[in-house]
N, CA, C and O atoms as CSV, one atom per row, in Angstrom:
chain,resi,resn,atom,element,x,y,z
A,1,MET,N,N,25.456,-14.839,48.510
A,1,MET,CA,C,25.038,-16.079,47.891
A,1,MET,C,C,23.685,-16.457,48.467
A,1,MET,O,O,23.502,-16.468,49.684
A,2,SER,N,N,22.738,-16.767,47.589
A,2,SER,CA,C,21.406,-17.114,48.072
A,2,SER,C,C,21.348,-18.579,48.468
A,2,SER,O,O,22.078,-19.417,47.939
A,3,THR,N,N,20.482,-18.856,49.388
A,3,THR,CA,C,20.278,-20.215,49.870
A,3,THR,C,C,19.178,-20.867,49.053
A,3,THR,O,O,18.141,-20.250,48.812
A,4,PRO,N,N,19.391,-22.116,48.620
A,4,PRO,CA,C,18.344,-22.783,47.857
A,4,PRO,C,C,17.118,-22.999,48.732
A,4,PRO,O,O,17.241,-23.139,49.949
A,5,PRO,N,N,15.939,-23.027,48.123
A,5,PRO,CA,C,14.728,-23.242,48.913
A,5,PRO,C,C,14.775,-24.601,49.602
A,5,PRO,O,O,15.404,-25.541,49.115
A,6,ILE,N,N,14.106,-24.684,50.728
A,6,ILE,CA,C,14.045,-25.955,51.450
A,6,ILE,C,C,13.432,-26.982,50.527
A,6,ILE,O,O,12.402,-26.743,49.896
A,7,GLY,N,N,14.077,-28.122,50.457
A,7,GLY,CA,C,13.612,-29.192,49.583
A,7,GLY,C,C,14.077,-29.031,48.150
A,7,GLY,O,O,13.765,-29.867,47.302
A,8,GLY,N,N,14.832,-27.948,47.858
A,8,GLY,CA,C,15.334,-27.740,46.504
A,8,GLY,C,C,16.437,-28.729,46.178
A,8,GLY,O,O,17.107,-29.234,47.079
A,9,ASP,N,N,16.628,-29.005,44.922
A,9,ASP,CA,C,17.646,-29.935,44.462
A,9,ASP,C,C,18.998,-29.225,44.450
A,9,ASP,O,O,19.249,-28.370,43.600
A,10,LEU,N,N,19.857,-29.579,45.385
A,10,LEU,CA,C,21.177,-28.953,45.484
A,10,LEU,C,C,22.098,-29.367,44.345
A,10,LEU,O,O,23.091,-28.692,44.071
A,11,MET,N,N,21.774,-30.478,43.677
A,11,MET,CA,C,22.616,-30.979,42.596
A,11,MET,C,C,22.109,-30.548,41.215
A,11,MET,O,O,22.747,-30.828,40.200
A,12,ALA,N,N,20.977,-29.876,41.183
A,12,ALA,CA,C,20.417,-29.480,39.890
A,12,ALA,C,C,21.345,-28.490,39.196
A,12,ALA,O,O,21.900,-27.586,39.819
A,13,GLY,N,N,21.496,-28.683,37.915
A,13,GLY,CA,C,22.300,-27.759,37.131
A,13,GLY,C,C,21.424,-26.664,36.571
A,13,GLY,O,O,20.250,-26.551,36.924
A,14,PRO,N,N,21.997,-25.859,35.700
A,14,PRO,CA,C,21.222,-24.783,35.083
A,14,PRO,C,C,20.126,-25.371,34.193
A,14,PRO,O,O,20.240,-26.501,33.718
A,15,PRO,N,N,19.073,-24.596,33.976
A,15,PRO,CA,C,18.009,-25.089,33.096
A,15,PRO,C,C,18.514,-25.159,31.654
A,15,PRO,O,O,19.485,-24.490,31.303
A,16,PRO,N,N,17.866,-25.956,30.833
A,16,PRO,CA,C,18.266,-26.031,29.424
A,16,PRO,C,C,18.090,-24.676,28.736
A,16,PRO,O,O,17.159,-23.930,29.040
A,17,THR,N,N,18.978,-24.374,27.823
A,17,THR,CA,C,18.853,-23.171,27.015
A,17,THR,C,C,18.099,-23.544,25.749
A,17,THR,O,O,18.482,-24.470,25.033
A,18,LEU,N,N,17.034,-22.818,25.484
A,18,LEU,CA,C,16.207,-23.043,24.308
A,18,LEU,C,C,16.230,-21.778,23.461
A,18,LEU,O,O,15.620,-20.768,23.810
A,19,LEU,N,N,16.935,-21.849,22.357
A,19,LEU,CA,C,17.067,-20.687,21.484
A,19,LEU,C,C,15.764,-20.407,20.752
A,19,LEU,O,O,14.960,-21.315,20.543
A,20,PRO,N,N,15.550,-19.149,20.359
A,20,PRO,CA,C,14.358,-18.832,19.570
A,20,PRO,C,C,14.490,-19.391,18.159
A,20,PRO,O,O,15.580,-19.753,17.717
A,21,VAL,N,N,13.379,-19.452,17.474
A,21,VAL,CA,C,13.387,-19.923,16.085
A,21,VAL,C,C,14.340,-19.057,15.270
A,21,VAL,O,O,14.307,-17.829,15.358
A,22,ASP,N,N,15.177,-19.700,14.488
A,22,ASP,CA,C,16.128,-19.007,13.619
A,22,ASP,C,C,15.424,-18.721,12.294
A,22,ASP,O,O,15.011,-19.658,11.611
A,23,PRO,N,N,15.278,-17.455,11.918
A,23,PRO,CA,C,14.563,-17.146,10.671
A,23,PRO,C,C,15.212,-17.756,9.435
A,23,PRO,O,O,14.548,-17.921,8.412
A,24,ALA,N,N,16.476,-18.087,9.509
A,24,ALA,CA,C,17.144,-18.697,8.359
A,24,ALA,C,C,16.651,-20.114,8.110
A,24,ALA,O,O,16.716,-20.598,6.979
A,25,SER,N,N,16.166,-20.780,9.131
A,25,SER,CA,C,15.738,-22.178,8.977
A,25,SER,C,C,14.658,-22.325,7.916
A,25,SER,O,O,14.716,-23.245,7.099
A,26,ALA,N,N,13.680,-21.436,7.916
A,26,ALA,CA,C,12.604,-21.521,6.918
A,26,ALA,C,C,13.151,-21.284,5.512
A,26,ALA,O,O,12.793,-22.000,4.577
A,27,ALA,N,N,14.004,-20.296,5.363
A,27,ALA,CA,C,14.583,-20.004,4.046
A,27,ALA,C,C,15.402,-21.192,3.538
A,27,ALA,O,O,15.316,-21.555,2.365
A,28,LEU,N,N,16.183,-21.784,4.412
A,28,LEU,CA,C,16.989,-22.941,4.021
A,28,LEU,C,C,16.100,-24.127,3.678
A,28,LEU,O,O,16.370,-24.841,2.712
A,29,ALA,N,N,15.042,-24.348,4.456
A,29,ALA,CA,C,14.115,-25.456,4.199
A,29,ALA,C,C,13.400,-25.286,2.859
A,29,ALA,O,O,13.032,-26.268,2.214
A,30,GLU,N,N,13.209,-24.035,2.450
A,30,GLU,CA,C,12.569,-23.751,1.163
A,30,GLU,C,C,13.548,-23.855,-0.001
A,30,GLU,O,O,13.166,-23.667,-1.156
A,31,GLY,N,N,14.806,-24.152,0.301
A,31,GLY,CA,C,15.795,-24.355,-0.745
A,31,GLY,C,C,16.600,-23.133,-1.126
A,31,GLY,O,O,17.315,-23.147,-2.128
A,32,GLU,N,N,16.492,-22.072,-0.337
A,32,GLU,CA,C,17.278,-20.876,-0.636
A,32,GLU,C,C,18.764,-21.181,-0.447
A,32,GLU,O,O,19.146,-21.914,0.465
A,33,ASP,N,N,19.576,-20.624,-1.297
A,33,ASP,CA,C,21.021,-20.834,-1.248
A,33,ASP,C,C,21.587,-20.357,0.084
A,33,ASP,O,O,21.297,-19.247,0.530
A,34,ALA,N,N,22.397,-21.206,0.714
A,34,ALA,CA,C,22.943,-20.889,2.039
A,34,ALA,C,C,23.782,-19.615,2.026
A,34,ALA,O,O,23.743,-18.846,2.987
A,35,MET,N,N,24.534,-19.380,0.965
A,35,MET,CA,C,25.349,-18.165,0.893
A,35,MET,C,C,24.455,-16.927,0.866
A,35,MET,O,O,24.770,-15.920,1.501
A,36,ASP,N,N,23.353,-16.996,0.140
A,36,ASP,CA,C,22.417,-15.871,0.099
A,36,ASP,C,C,21.775,-15.647,1.468
A,36,ASP,O,O,21.565,-14.507,1.882
A,37,VAL,N,N,21.467,-16.738,2.163
A,37,VAL,CA,C,20.864,-16.627,3.491
A,37,VAL,C,C,21.857,-15.992,4.466
A,37,VAL,O,O,21.469,-15.145,5.271
A,38,VAL,N,N,23.119,-16.385,4.406
A,38,VAL,CA,C,24.137,-15.778,5.277
A,38,VAL,C,C,24.276,-14.289,4.976
A,38,VAL,O,O,24.425,-13.481,5.892
A,39,ARG,N,N,24.229,-13.931,3.718
A,39,ARG,CA,C,24.334,-12.507,3.365
A,39,ARG,C,C,23.180,-11.699,3.946
A,39,ARG,O,O,23.365,-10.553,4.354
A,40,ARG,N,N,22.002,-12.289,3.984
A,40,ARG,CA,C,20.826,-11.599,4.495
A,40,ARG,C,C,20.710,-11.688,6.013
A,40,ARG,O,O,20.237,-10.753,6.659
A,41,LEU,N,N,21.147,-12.827,6.589
A,41,LEU,CA,C,21.013,-13.079,8.027
A,41,LEU,C,C,22.358,-13.538,8.606
A,41,LEU,O,O,22.492,-14.692,9.012
A,42,PRO,N,N,23.346,-12.649,8.647
A,42,PRO,CA,C,24.696,-13.068,9.055
A,42,PRO,C,C,24.820,-13.500,10.513
A,42,PRO,O,O,25.835,-14.090,10.881
A,43,ALA,N,N,23.836,-13.232,11.344
A,43,ALA,CA,C,23.900,-13.665,12.742
A,43,ALA,C,C,23.300,-15.051,12.941
A,43,ALA,O,O,23.249,-15.543,14.068
A,44,SER,N,N,22.852,-15.680,11.877
A,44,SER,CA,C,22.157,-16.962,11.967
A,44,SER,C,C,23.089,-18.158,12.103
A,44,SER,O,O,23.858,-18.442,11.185
A,45,PRO,N,N,23.037,-18.867,13.236
A,45,PRO,CA,C,23.810,-20.105,13.347
A,45,PRO,C,C,23.394,-21.147,12.312
A,45,PRO,O,O,24.242,-21.872,11.790
A,46,ALA,N,N,22.098,-21.229,12.011
A,46,ALA,CA,C,21.621,-22.219,11.034
A,46,ALA,C,C,22.207,-21.952,9.651
A,46,ALA,O,O,22.559,-22.890,8.936
A,47,ALA,N,N,22.315,-20.686,9.270
A,47,ALA,CA,C,22.866,-20.351,7.961
A,47,ALA,C,C,24.348,-20.718,7.883
A,47,ALA,O,O,24.795,-21.285,6.887
A,48,TRP,N,N,25.099,-20.399,8.917
A,48,TRP,CA,C,26.527,-20.754,8.931
A,48,TRP,C,C,26.708,-22.267,8.977
A,48,TRP,O,O,27.622,-22.802,8.350
A,49,ALA,N,N,25.842,-22.958,9.717
A,49,ALA,CA,C,25.914,-24.427,9.753
A,49,ALA,C,C,25.645,-25.003,8.363
A,49,ALA,O,O,26.296,-25.961,7.947
A,50,ALA,N,N,24.681,-24.413,7.648
A,50,ALA,CA,C,24.384,-24.880,6.296
A,50,ALA,C,C,25.583,-24.679,5.364
A,50,ALA,O,O,25.913,-25.558,4.568
A,51,LEU,N,N,26.229,-23.512,5.473
A,51,LEU,CA,C,27.423,-23.270,4.649
A,51,LEU,C,C,28.528,-24.275,4.969
A,51,LEU,O,O,29.146,-24.837,4.064
A,52,ALA,N,N,28.771,-24.495,6.249
A,52,ALA,CA,C,29.815,-25.438,6.655
A,52,ALA,C,C,29.467,-26.852,6.196
A,52,ALA,O,O,30.337,-27.586,5.728
A,53,ASN,N,N,28.199,-27.232,6.328
A,53,ASN,CA,C,27.766,-28.559,5.865
A,53,ASN,C,C,27.959,-28.718,4.366
A,53,ASN,O,O,28.429,-29.756,3.901
A,54,GLU,N,N,27.592,-27.679,3.608
A,54,GLU,CA,C,27.774,-27.733,2.155
A,54,GLU,C,C,29.246,-27.874,1.794
A,54,GLU,O,O,29.611,-28.662,0.922
A,55,ALA,N,N,30.080,-27.106,2.470
A,55,ALA,CA,C,31.516,-27.181,2.195
A,55,ALA,C,C,32.060,-28.569,2.524
A,55,ALA,O,O,32.883,-29.108,1.784
A,56,ALA,N,N,31.608,-29.138,3.619
A,56,ALA,CA,C,32.060,-30.480,4.000
A,56,ALA,C,C,31.561,-31.525,2.997
A,56,ALA,O,O,32.306,-32.429,2.617
A,57,ALA,N,N,30.307,-31.401,2.571
A,57,ALA,CA,C,29.731,-32.351,1.617
A,57,ALA,C,C,30.422,-32.264,0.257
A,57,ALA,O,O,30.572,-33.269,-0.437
A,58,ASP,N,N,30.841,-31.056,-0.116
A,58,ASP,CA,C,31.546,-30.862,-1.389
A,58,ASP,C,C,33.030,-31.196,-1.274
A,58,ASP,O,O,33.796,-31.027,-2.223
A,59,GLU,N,N,33.419,-31.673,-0.093
A,59,GLU,CA,C,34.811,-32.031,0.196
A,59,GLU,C,C,35.759,-30.870,-0.069
A,59,GLU,O,O,36.879,-31.050,-0.547
A,60,GLU,N,N,35.274,-29.660,0.261
A,60,GLU,CA,C,36.149,-28.490,0.173
A,60,GLU,C,C,37.243,-28.629,1.223
A,60,GLU,O,O,37.172,-29.478,2.111
A,61,ASP,N,N,38.229,-27.799,1.103
A,61,ASP,CA,C,39.321,-27.799,2.058
A,61,ASP,C,C,38.780,-27.670,3.479
A,61,ASP,O,O,37.863,-26.885,3.721
A,62,ALA,N,N,39.330,-28.422,4.408
A,62,ALA,CA,C,38.875,-28.410,5.798
A,62,ALA,C,C,39.003,-27.021,6.427
A,62,ALA,O,O,38.286,-26.705,7.376
A,63,VAL,N,N,39.911,-26.193,5.906
A,63,VAL,CA,C,40.060,-24.837,6.435
A,63,VAL,C,C,38.795,-24.020,6.143
A,63,VAL,O,O,38.384,-23.203,6.967
A,64,THR,N,N,38.184,-24.233,4.992
A,64,THR,CA,C,36.943,-23.537,4.655
A,64,THR,C,C,35.821,-23.966,5.597
A,64,THR,O,O,35.084,-23.128,6.115
A,65,VAL,N,N,35.697,-25.262,5.813
A,65,VAL,CA,C,34.688,-25.791,6.736
A,65,VAL,C,C,34.937,-25.221,8.128
A,65,VAL,O,O,34.006,-24.787,8.806
A,66,TYR,N,N,36.194,-25.225,8.544
A,66,TYR,CA,C,36.573,-24.700,9.858
A,66,TYR,C,C,36.158,-23.229,9.994
A,66,TYR,O,O,35.607,-22.823,11.017
A,67,ALA,N,N,36.429,-22.443,8.956
A,67,ALA,CA,C,36.118,-21.011,9.011
A,67,ALA,C,C,34.608,-20.774,9.110
A,67,ALA,O,O,34.162,-19.984,9.943
A,68,TYR,N,N,33.827,-21.442,8.279
A,68,TYR,CA,C,32.367,-21.284,8.349
A,68,TYR,C,C,31.833,-21.742,9.712
A,68,TYR,O,O,31.016,-21.059,10.331
A,69,ALA,N,N,32.300,-22.889,10.162
A,69,ALA,CA,C,31.814,-23.426,11.440
A,69,ALA,C,C,32.217,-22.531,12.605
A,69,ALA,O,O,31.445,-22.362,13.548
A,70,ARG,N,N,33.410,-21.957,12.554
A,70,ARG,CA,C,33.862,-21.082,13.643
A,70,ARG,C,C,33.027,-19.804,13.704
A,70,ARG,O,O,32.673,-19.347,14.791
A,71,VAL,N,N,32.714,-19.231,12.558
A,71,VAL,CA,C,31.851,-18.045,12.564
A,71,VAL,C,C,30.492,-18.410,13.156
A,71,VAL,O,O,29.971,-17.688,14.007
A,72,GLY,N,N,29.919,-19.520,12.714
A,72,GLY,CA,C,28.631,-19.957,13.248
A,72,GLY,C,C,28.677,-20.235,14.728
A,72,GLY,O,O,27.735,-19.921,15.455
A,73,TYR,N,N,29.764,-20.822,15.179
A,73,TYR,CA,C,29.958,-21.103,16.607
A,73,TYR,C,C,29.972,-19.802,17.413
A,73,TYR,O,O,29.313,-19.707,18.448
A,74,HIS,N,N,30.715,-18.809,16.945
A,74,HIS,CA,C,30.793,-17.543,17.681
A,74,HIS,C,C,29.478,-16.768,17.629
A,74,HIS,O,O,29.087,-16.147,18.617
A,75,ARG,N,N,28.796,-16.800,16.492
A,75,ARG,CA,C,27.478,-16.161,16.436
A,75,ARG,C,C,26.521,-16.879,17.386
A,75,ARG,O,O,25.661,-16.250,18.003
A,76,SER,N,N,26.674,-18.190,17.498
A,76,SER,CA,C,25.850,-18.983,18.416
A,76,SER,C,C,26.101,-18.612,19.867
A,76,SER,O,O,25.156,-18.491,20.647
A,77,LEU,N,N,27.356,-18.430,20.235
A,77,LEU,CA,C,27.662,-18.049,21.616
A,77,LEU,C,C,26.992,-16.737,21.979
A,77,LEU,O,O,26.472,-16.587,23.085
A,78,ASP,N,N,27.002,-15.775,21.043
A,78,ASP,CA,C,26.310,-14.503,21.283
A,78,ASP,C,C,24.825,-14.747,21.536
A,78,ASP,O,O,24.251,-14.209,22.483
A,79,LEU,N,N,24.216,-15.553,20.694
A,79,LEU,CA,C,22.791,-15.839,20.803
A,79,LEU,C,C,22.476,-16.606,22.086
A,79,LEU,O,O,21.492,-16.306,22.761
A,80,LEU,N,N,23.300,-17.588,22.422
A,80,LEU,CA,C,23.094,-18.350,23.660
A,80,LEU,C,C,23.119,-17.418,24.875
A,80,LEU,O,O,22.253,-17.496,25.746
A,81,ARG,N,N,24.115,-16.545,24.918
A,81,ARG,CA,C,24.228,-15.620,26.060
A,81,ARG,C,C,23.022,-14.684,26.148
A,81,ARG,O,O,22.537,-14.399,27.243
A,82,ARG,N,N,22.541,-14.212,25.012
A,82,ARG,CA,C,21.360,-13.335,25.012
A,82,ARG,C,C,20.108,-14.079,25.477
A,82,ARG,O,O,19.108,-13.457,25.836
A,83,ASN,N,N,20.167,-15.406,25.469
A,83,ASN,CA,C,19.011,-16.206,25.868
A,83,ASN,C,C,19.225,-16.927,27.189
A,83,ASN,O,O,18.614,-17.964,27.446
A,84,GLY,N,N,20.108,-16.365,28.038
A,84,GLY,CA,C,20.233,-16.834,29.410
A,84,GLY,C,C,21.308,-17.850,29.698
A,84,GLY,O,O,21.481,-18.238,30.853
A,85,TRP,N,N,22.033,-18.296,28.702
A,85,TRP,CA,C,23.086,-19.292,28.910
A,85,TRP,C,C,24.241,-18.641,29.642
A,85,TRP,O,O,24.647,-17.530,29.300
A,86,LYS,N,N,24.777,-19.321,30.647
A,86,LYS,CA,C,25.850,-18.764,31.481
A,86,LYS,C,C,27.203,-19.433,31.240
A,86,LYS,O,O,28.085,-19.381,32.097
A,87,GLY,N,N,27.365,-20.053,30.091
A,87,GLY,CA,C,28.646,-20.668,29.774
A,87,GLY,C,C,28.686,-22.159,30.014
A,87,GLY,O,O,29.703,-22.804,29.760
A,88,HIS,N,N,27.583,-22.716,30.504
A,88,HIS,CA,C,27.495,-24.169,30.699
A,88,HIS,C,C,26.023,-24.539,30.835
A,88,HIS,O,O,25.152,-23.685,31.000
A,89,GLY,N,N,25.787,-25.805,30.760
A,89,GLY,CA,C,24.420,-26.298,30.895
A,89,GLY,C,C,23.901,-26.865,29.589
A,89,GLY,O,O,24.508,-26.685,28.533
A,90,PRO,N,N,22.787,-27.543,29.670
A,90,PRO,CA,C,22.258,-28.241,28.496
A,90,PRO,C,C,21.728,-27.295,27.414
A,90,PRO,O,O,21.125,-26.258,27.688
A,91,VAL,N,N,21.984,-27.706,26.186
A,91,VAL,CA,C,21.453,-27.052,25.001
A,91,VAL,C,C,20.862,-28.191,24.162
A,91,VAL,O,O,21.537,-28.720,23.279
A,92,PRO,N,N,19.623,-28.565,24.429
A,92,PRO,CA,C,19.076,-29.803,23.871
A,92,PRO,C,C,18.960,-29.842,22.343
A,92,PRO,O,O,18.459,-28.907,21.719
A,93,TRP,N,N,19.426,-30.929,21.769
A,93,TRP,CA,C,19.306,-31.224,20.343
A,93,TRP,C,C,17.833,-31.344,19.944
A,93,TRP,O,O,17.447,-31.006,18.825
A,94,GLU,N,N,17.042,-31.821,20.863
A,94,GLU,CA,C,15.632,-32.040,20.590
A,94,GLU,C,C,14.882,-30.734,20.289
A,94,GLU,O,O,13.823,-30.758,19.662
A,95,HIS,N,N,15.418,-29.620,20.727
A,95,HIS,CA,C,14.826,-28.306,20.447
A,95,HIS,C,C,15.443,-27.804,19.133
A,95,HIS,O,O,16.588,-27.354,19.121
A,96,GLU,N,N,14.698,-27.880,18.045
A,96,GLU,CA,C,15.221,-27.624,16.705
A,96,GLU,C,C,16.012,-26.322,16.573
A,96,GLU,O,O,17.054,-26.337,15.917
A,97,PRO,N,N,15.585,-25.199,17.155
A,97,PRO,CA,C,16.381,-23.969,17.011
A,97,PRO,C,C,17.798,-24.059,17.594
A,97,PRO,O,O,18.641,-23.225,17.263
A,98,ASN,N,N,18.077,-25.040,18.444
A,98,ASN,CA,C,19.428,-25.221,18.980
A,98,ASN,C,C,20.358,-25.921,17.986
A,98,ASN,O,O,21.575,-25.924,18.174
A,99,ARG,N,N,19.801,-26.504,16.947
A,99,ARG,CA,C,20.604,-27.352,16.062
A,99,ARG,C,C,21.646,-26.595,15.243
A,99,ARG,O,O,22.674,-27.169,14.884
A,100,GLY,N,N,21.405,-25.322,14.941
A,100,GLY,CA,C,22.426,-24.559,14.221
A,100,GLY,C,C,23.704,-24.472,15.031
A,100,GLY,O,O,24.793,-24.728,14.518
A,101,PHE,N,N,23.568,-24.108,16.306
A,101,PHE,CA,C,24.729,-24.049,17.199
A,101,PHE,C,C,25.400,-25.407,17.324
A,101,PHE,O,O,26.613,-25.522,17.153
A,102,LEU,N,N,24.622,-26.426,17.618
A,102,LEU,CA,C,25.190,-27.751,17.853
A,102,LEU,C,C,25.853,-28.305,16.597
A,102,LEU,O,O,26.879,-28.980,16.687
A,103,THR,N,N,25.282,-28.028,15.435
A,103,THR,CA,C,25.887,-28.475,14.177
A,103,THR,C,C,27.191,-27.742,13.915
A,103,THR,O,O,28.174,-28.354,13.498
A,104,CYS,N,N,27.211,-26.436,14.154
A,104,CYS,CA,C,28.465,-25.684,13.995
A,104,CYS,C,C,29.545,-26.240,14.914
A,104,CYS,O,O,30.698,-26.383,14.505
A,105,LEU,N,N,29.181,-26.550,16.138
A,105,LEU,CA,C,30.154,-27.081,17.091
A,105,LEU,C,C,30.712,-28.421,16.618
A,105,LEU,O,O,31.916,-28.659,16.710
A,106,ALA,N,N,29.846,-29.294,16.116
A,106,ALA,CA,C,30.305,-30.598,15.618
A,106,ALA,C,C,31.198,-30.438,14.387
A,106,ALA,O,O,32.237,-31.089,14.280
A,107,LEU,N,N,30.787,-29.565,13.457
A,107,LEU,CA,C,31.603,-29.352,12.264
A,107,LEU,C,C,32.935,-28.704,12.605
A,107,LEU,O,O,33.949,-28.993,11.971
A,108,LEU,N,N,32.937,-27.837,13.596
A,108,LEU,CA,C,34.189,-27.230,14.050
A,108,LEU,C,C,35.106,-28.305,14.631
A,108,LEU,O,O,36.310,-28.301,14.375
A,109,ALA,N,N,34.544,-29.216,15.404
A,109,ALA,CA,C,35.345,-30.320,15.960
A,109,ALA,C,C,35.961,-31.159,14.847
A,109,ALA,O,O,37.154,-31.462,14.880
A,110,ARG,N,N,35.149,-31.533,13.861
A,110,ARG,CA,C,35.655,-32.370,12.755
A,110,ARG,C,C,36.707,-31.650,11.924
A,110,ARG,O,O,37.736,-32.229,11.576
A,111,ALA,N,N,36.446,-30.385,11.608
A,111,ALA,CA,C,37.407,-29.623,10.800
A,111,ALA,C,C,38.699,-29.397,11.573
A,111,ALA,O,O,39.784,-29.460,10.997
A,112,ALA,N,N,38.592,-29.134,12.869
A,112,ALA,CA,C,39.801,-28.963,13.690
A,112,ALA,C,C,40.646,-30.231,13.650
A,112,ALA,O,O,41.868,-30.167,13.518
A,113,GLU,N,N,39.995,-31.367,13.763
A,113,GLU,CA,C,40.720,-32.642,13.689
A,113,GLU,C,C,41.399,-32.795,12.327
A,113,GLU,O,O,42.547,-33.233,12.247
A,114,ALA,N,N,40.689,-32.434,11.263
A,114,ALA,CA,C,41.224,-32.583,9.914
A,114,ALA,C,C,42.444,-31.706,9.653
A,114,ALA,O,O,43.305,-32.066,8.850
A,115,ILE,N,N,42.525,-30.559,10.324
A,115,ILE,CA,C,43.682,-29.679,10.097
A,115,ILE,C,C,44.749,-29.856,11.180
A,115,ILE,O,O,45.717,-29.096,11.233
A,116,GLY,N,N,44.569,-30.854,12.035
A,116,GLY,CA,C,45.584,-31.155,13.043
A,116,GLY,C,C,45.505,-30.312,14.297
A,116,GLY,O,O,46.466,-30.244,15.064
A,117,GLU,N,N,44.375,-29.671,14.512
A,117,GLU,CA,C,44.161,-28.829,15.689
A,117,GLU,C,C,43.545,-29.712,16.778
A,117,GLU,O,O,42.364,-29.591,17.101
A,118,ASP,N,N,44.375,-30.605,17.338
A,118,ASP,CA,C,43.880,-31.652,18.236
A,118,ASP,C,C,43.245,-31.116,19.515
A,118,ASP,O,O,42.211,-31.627,19.945
A,119,ASP,N,N,43.835,-30.111,20.123
A,119,ASP,CA,C,43.247,-29.547,21.350
A,119,ASP,C,C,41.866,-28.947,21.071
A,119,ASP,O,O,40.936,-29.122,21.859
A,120,GLU,N,N,41.742,-28.244,19.952
A,120,GLU,CA,C,40.463,-27.653,19.573
A,120,GLU,C,C,39.425,-28.742,19.287
A,120,GLU,O,O,38.265,-28.629,19.683
A,121,HIS,N,N,39.855,-29.780,18.605
A,121,HIS,CA,C,38.943,-30.903,18.330
A,121,HIS,C,C,38.411,-31.479,19.637
A,121,HIS,O,O,37.204,-31.670,19.781
A,122,GLU,N,N,39.275,-31.751,20.566
A,122,GLU,CA,C,38.858,-32.352,21.840
A,122,GLU,C,C,37.966,-31.401,22.634
A,122,GLU,O,O,36.966,-31.822,23.214
A,123,ARG,N,N,38.325,-30.136,22.659
A,123,ARG,CA,C,37.522,-29.152,23.385
A,123,ARG,C,C,36.115,-29.058,22.799
A,123,ARG,O,O,35.131,-29.044,23.538
A,124,CYS,N,N,36.023,-28.994,21.480
A,124,CYS,CA,C,34.713,-28.868,20.833
A,124,CYS,C,C,33.883,-30.145,20.984
A,124,CYS,O,O,32.677,-30.076,21.219
A,125,ALA,N,N,34.517,-31.293,20.852
A,125,ALA,CA,C,33.791,-32.560,21.016
A,125,ALA,C,C,33.268,-32.701,22.445
A,125,ALA,O,O,32.144,-33.156,22.655
A,126,THR,N,N,34.076,-32.314,23.415
A,126,THR,CA,C,33.650,-32.371,24.817
A,126,THR,C,C,32.532,-31.375,25.081
A,126,THR,O,O,31.563,-31.695,25.770
A,127,PHE,N,N,32.659,-30.180,24.544
A,127,PHE,CA,C,31.637,-29.157,24.697
A,127,PHE,C,C,30.310,-29.653,24.104
A,127,PHE,O,O,29.250,-29.464,24.702
A,128,LEU,N,N,30.375,-30.285,22.933
A,128,LEU,CA,C,29.169,-30.822,22.300
A,128,LEU,C,C,28.547,-31.907,23.178
A,128,LEU,O,O,27.338,-31.897,23.411
A,129,ARG,N,N,29.348,-32.822,23.655
A,129,ARG,CA,C,28.840,-33.911,24.512
A,129,ARG,C,C,28.225,-33.358,25.788
A,129,ARG,O,O,27.176,-33.831,26.226
A,130,ASP,N,N,28.866,-32.363,26.386
A,130,ASP,CA,C,28.343,-31.756,27.613
A,130,ASP,C,C,27.057,-30.965,27.353
A,130,ASP,O,O,26.165,-30.944,28.201
A,131,SER,N,N,26.955,-30.324,26.204
A,131,SER,CA,C,25.776,-29.529,25.866
A,131,SER,C,C,24.585,-30.405,25.520
A,131,SER,O,O,23.456,-30.125,25.923
A,132,SER,N,N,24.848,-31.470,24.767
A,132,SER,CA,C,23.764,-32.343,24.314
A,132,SER,C,C,24.311,-33.706,23.915
A,132,SER,O,O,24.844,-33.864,22.817
A,133,PRO,N,N,24.182,-34.692,24.802
A,133,PRO,CA,C,24.611,-36.044,24.423
A,133,PRO,C,C,23.913,-36.540,23.150
A,133,PRO,O,O,24.518,-37.259,22.355
A,134,ALA,N,N,22.662,-36.164,22.955
A,134,ALA,CA,C,21.943,-36.589,21.752
A,134,ALA,C,C,22.567,-35.981,20.500
A,134,ALA,O,O,22.674,-36.657,19.476
A,135,ALA,N,N,22.978,-34.720,20.566
A,135,ALA,CA,C,23.644,-34.075,19.428
A,135,ALA,C,C,24.988,-34.740,19.173
A,135,ALA,O,O,25.358,-34.974,18.023
A,136,TYR,N,N,25.714,-35.042,20.232
A,136,TYR,CA,C,26.998,-35.711,20.070
A,136,TYR,C,C,26.795,-37.041,19.330
A,136,TYR,O,O,27.512,-37.347,18.377
A,137,ASP,N,N,25.814,-37.820,19.782
A,137,ASP,CA,C,25.550,-39.106,19.141
A,137,ASP,C,C,25.139,-38.932,17.682
A,137,ASP,O,O,25.588,-39.685,16.817
A,138,ALA,N,N,24.296,-37.955,17.407
A,138,ALA,CA,C,23.805,-37.737,16.052
A,138,ALA,C,C,24.871,-37.195,15.105
A,138,ALA,O,O,24.881,-37.529,13.921
A,139,LEU,N,N,25.765,-36.360,15.625
A,139,LEU,CA,C,26.696,-35.642,14.762
A,139,LEU,C,C,28.123,-36.157,14.801
A,139,LEU,O,O,28.835,-36.057,13.802
A,140,LEU,N,N,28.551,-36.696,15.905
A,140,LEU,CA,C,29.940,-37.171,16.015
A,140,LEU,C,C,30.051,-38.630,16.432
A,140,LEU,O,O,31.083,-39.263,16.211
A,141,GLY,N,N,29.016,-39.156,17.022
A,141,GLY,CA,C,29.044,-40.498,17.613
A,141,GLY,C,C,29.220,-41.633,16.684
A,141,GLY,O,O,29.252,-42.785,17.117
């Protein structure tokens, strides 16, 4: 175990994780159909978040929203880990490329609640709050 430098902050947590720009974001902003974007960029958290958002807005069955959000959440975890995330620490809402992950997490929490998956709802809501209080306020608050 390494010793922190003299004068280092012993209480400091991990640095914020800042994901790279998601190529799906531009396509979605240009109005491309979310399903087409997912077909072309299946690893994109933003694309899965868009699908889950569309399903929620269309009042589709909560199971559909849950499924889209869960895929986006898992694709996000892969991306977070590839970008230095160690399973905890801030993932700021203010950094736009993080929003696909954070949106999937919020939609997963809401859909879990809607289908009676109370433990999953609480876990996801807590994870969102711990990752980004601003995202929690914007998406679930």
